[in-house]
C-alpha positions, 0 to 999 in steps of 0.5 A, a space after each residue: 633482392 634475391 635472398 634477401 628480407 623484404 622489410 615491409 612483409 617480412 618475406 625472406 625466401 625470394 626466388 628468381 622467378 624468371 630463371 624458374 620459368 624460362 629454363 630450356 626444358 620449360 621452353 621445349 614443353 611449350 614448343 611442344 604444346 603448340 606443335 611448333 619447333 624451335 628454330 635450330 641450324 639442323 635444317 642446313 644439313 639437309 641435302 635440299 638446302 645447299 647446293 654447290 654449282 661447279 664442275 657438273 654437267 649442264 643436266 644437273 645444273 637444270 635440276 639444281 635450277 628446277 629445285 631452287 624454283 620449286 622451293 622458292 614457290 613453295 616459300 611464297 605460298 607458305 608466306 602468303 598463307 602467314 600473311 592471310 592469317 594475319 602474321 607478317 609472312 614477308 619476314 620469312 620470304 626467301 629471295 
């Protein structure tokens, strides 16, 4: 239909509204307007995200376990808060 003339209305200058409304730059402006960040894999580069357990001493492994417990606690609190506010917080629950 794009680029063709509509015989009923006589209009011949249709454009792709979907492409003009949902392009990358406009999406980023919407995320900015609601003060949110679109999900990206950038968080995987954080040293808090991934731990390697291997040839480390028991004190390092205990630190890793404690950090994981803190992250799990923060995740549980955040998910519960979302649930209380009417969202499905369980969708973001870490395991």
